[in-house]
N, C-alpha and C positions, 0 to 999 in steps of 0.2 A: 407892215403893221395893219392890224384889223381896225377898221373904222367903226366905232361903236356909238350907239345912242341909248339914252335912258328915256323910257316912256313912263311917266308918273313920278312925281318928285316928292312923295310922302316920306314917312318916317324911315323906311328902310333904304331909300335911294342913296343916302350918303355912304352906306356900306358898299353898295355896288360901285359908286364913283371911286371909292378907295381901291376896290378890287381892280377896276379898269386901269386906273392911273398907276397902280403898283405892278401891273402885269408887264411881262417882257415883250408882249406882242400886241398890245391893245392901246387904242387912243380914243378918248372921249371927244367926239366932234360935234354932237348935237344933243339937245334935251327937249322934252315936250311935256307940257302940263296945261290943263285947262285954266289954271289959276295964274294969271300974268304976274301976280305978286312974287311968284317963285323965281322970276327972272333975276332978281337981285342976288340970288345965291350962285348964279352962273354968269357973271358979267362979261366974261371973255369967250363964252361958248354960244353958238347960234341957238336961239330959243324959239320954240314953236308952241302954239296952242292947239294945233290940229295935227293929228297923226299922219293923215294921208298927205298933207302939204309937206311935212317933214320928209316922208319917205320919197316923195317925188322930187324934192329939191336937193336932198343930200345924197352923196355917194356913200352908201353904208354897206358894211359887211354883216354886222350883228346888232341886234337890239336887245336891250334888257327891259323886260316888262315888270313894272312895279306898281301895278294898277289894282283897284278894287277887284275882288274875286270874279264878279260877274263879267268883267271885261277880259279875263285871261284868254278864254277860248276865242272870242271873235277877233281880238287884236293879234293873237298868235296866228290865227288863220290868215288874216290880212297880210301880216309880215312875211309869212312863208310864201304866200302867193305872189308877193312882190320880189321874191328871190333872196330873202334874207334868213340868216341863222337867228335863232331866238333863244335867249337865256331867260327863263320865266321864273319869277318868284313863286313860292308856294302860296296857295294850294295849286295843284295841277288844274283843277276845274271846280265847278259848283257841286258836281256829283260824279259817281262812277260812270253813269251813262254818258255824260258830257266828256269825261276823261277818255272814253273809248273813241270819241270823235277826234280828239287831239292825237291819240295814237294813230288813227288812220291818216291824219294830215302829215304827221311826222314820218311815218313809215312808207308813205307813197310819194315822198319828196327826197331830193338829194340834199336838202337843207337839214341842218341839225336843230333839234329842239331839246334843250336841257332844262331840268327843273332844279330849283335851288334848295336841295336838302343837304346843306353844307355840313351838318353835324356828322354825317357819314365819314367825313374826312378829318374829324378831330383825332389827334394822335391816340387818345385813350380808347376811342371806339375801334380804330384800326387795330390796335394791340389786342383788344378784347376779341375781335373776330379771328385774329391769328391764333390766339390761345384756344379758342373754341374749336378751331379747325385742326391745329397741329400740336396742341399742348398736352395731349393725353389727359384731359380733364373729365372725360365721360360725356354722355349725351346730355343735351339741354332738357331739363325737367320743367323749368318755369322761368318766366321773364316778367319783370314788374316795371312800370313806368309811372312816376309821380311828378306832377307839375303844379306848384302852388305859387301863383303870380297875383299881381294886383292890377286892376284896371279901374280907375275912377269913373264916375258917371260921365264926366266930360269927354272921356275917350269915345263914347258913343254919341254924345250930343254934338261934338265938333265935326264928326264924320258919321252921320246917321246910317249910312249903308252898313256899317259894322253891326248894327243891332237888328237888321232886317234879313229874314231868311231868304227872300228873293234875291238879294244882292250879295249876301255873305255866305249863304249856304248853311251855316251853323255858327256857333260862338267859339268857345274855348277849344273845342275839338278840332276845328278847321283853321282857326286864326292863330292860336298860340301853341297848342300842344300837338299839332300835326307832326312836328319833327320827332316827337317822342313815339308816336304811333308808327312812324316810318322806321325808326330804329328797332322797335319791338318786332315788326314783321320781318325785317332783315335777319334778325336772330331767330325768330320763331318759325319762319317759313310761311307756307300757304295757309290762309285762314280757313277754318272749318266751321266754327260756330261762335256766336256772340250773344251775351245777355248784358244789357246796359240800362242805365237810368240817367237821363238828362234832366237837370233842374236849375233853379235859380236861388242863390243864397242872398243876393242883393235885391234891393227893391227898385232897381232901375227900370225905366219904361222901355224895355227891349223885347223883341220876339225870340231872340236866340238864347241858348242856355249859357250860363256862366260857370256851371259846374257839371262834371260828368264822372261816372264810375262805370267800369265794365269788367266782365270776365270774358276772356277769349280762350278758345280751344283751337290749336293749330293741327293741321292734318297729320303731323308727325307725332302727335300725342302730347306735346308740350302745352302747358297752361300759361295764360297771361292774365295779369291784373293791372288795371290802368285807372288812374285818377287824375283829373285836372280841374283847376278852379281859377277864376279871376277874382275871387273874393278874399284873398289873403291880404295881409298888411303890407307886403313888399313882394318884389320879384325874387323869390327864393331859388336856390340852386335846383335844377332838374336832377332827379335821381333815376338812374336806370340800373336795374339789378337782374343778374342772370344766375340761376341755380343750376348747377350740373351735378352729375353723380358724385364727383369728388371735391368740388369747390363751390364757393359762392363768390361772384364777382360783382362789384358795385362801382358805378361811375357817379361821383357826386363832388361838388366843389372843384371841378376841373381835375379830379384825380381818379385814377383807377385803383381800386383796392381788391385784394384777393384774401379770402378767409378760408382756412382749411377746416377739416372735420373736428379739430380740437379747439376751434374758435380763435386761432391765431390769425391776426389781421396784419397785412403789410401793404404799403403803397408801392405799386408797380411803375406808375408813370403819372406825369402831370402835364396838362395842356398849357400852352401859352394862352393867356386870357386876352380877349378883345377889350381894348381900352375904351373908357367912356361909359355913358349912362346905358348903352345898349349891350353891355358885356354879356348879359344872359342870352343873347342871340347865338353865342358860340363863336369861336375864333376863326372859322374855316371858310368864310365867304371867298376870300382872296384865293385860297387854295383851289376851291372848286372852279372859280372863274378862270384861273390859269389853266386848269385841266381842260376846261371847255374850249378855250381858245386854242390850246395845243391840238385838241381833237379836230377842230375845224381845219387847221393847217396841215395836219398829218392824216386826216380822214380816218379817224378811229372812233370807237364808241366808249372811250374811257372817260365817262361822265355819268351823271344820273339821267338816264333816258326817260322819255315819257312812259314807256311800258313799265320801267322799274319804279316809277312814281305812282302808278295806278293802284297798287295794293292798299296804300293809305286811304284812298278814296273808298275802296271797298269796305274797310274797317269803319270809316265814318258813316257811310250809308247804312251799314248793318247796325251801328249804335243808334242811329236816329230811328230806324224802323223798330228795333227792339224796344226802345223806350216808348215809342208811340203806341205799340200794340202789347206791351208788357209781356213779352215772351222771348224765348230763345230763337235767334234767327240763324238759319243755315246760310253759309256764304253763297251757295248755289242759287238761293232765292234772288239775291242781288245780281249775280252774274247772268242769270237767265231772264232777268227783268220781271 
């Protein structure tokens, strides 16, 4: 059994706990958070308030990093240097440049660093990719991603780092809708250009955007349109749509739809939904965690690697620069620094 620990016991950590405890080869043996009040949620598990103390005292194989964004890189670096595998919550990093540093850490070590882009493993998305590759549907012409969620002002006041660029990197594009950006680039391929506008529809006292729109052009000629906001009335279903030469495919409400040239629409597949108030996270955390654990034991790369997670950071940095300078950004501008 792999001995696992969770660092950071915020909103997403219970989903990781479930993934660890439901896995075939993982055991949660320690947790860490600076807030001692979190200890009551883990009464039978060794609790630490200092990461290095936990790493020195516990015999661990893998750590799950569920920390604020600005801590992802330094804590991943520390854990890998301590000889541990790392399963890291999104985002990969604060920026594309910092993401490259994590790539270097991961690829110069025999330890594995996985990134939690769990929606790649939703059954609907797996089926969509199969159809695009083998279904004789024609080339991809366009891909659209829409995320309309709600975050009250208390979301930022209770954890102020979320509203500060220095610590969060951005707002909706990096904290909520990065999963959708990731899926768009998996379908669209390498990014070529981006024109974006980041803004705020709420009157919250925050530095980061709560709303974003963007046009992307991918190197294969496909076009992308993206919109995300935290200013909606509820956490609505994410929509991912792909237009090919012969069909239109849409993932929404945990279902994959196919529409033909006559407008005939059919449901091809439905995901199992994650139960509870965080259902909009997607149902596949446990699937990805199991794959990562299997990859550790079998020494494979059958998980979302750091390099595979890097393109989403490229999209985010391109959006930020495009909005700041009000112009189209070439991907190479970000890649070349």
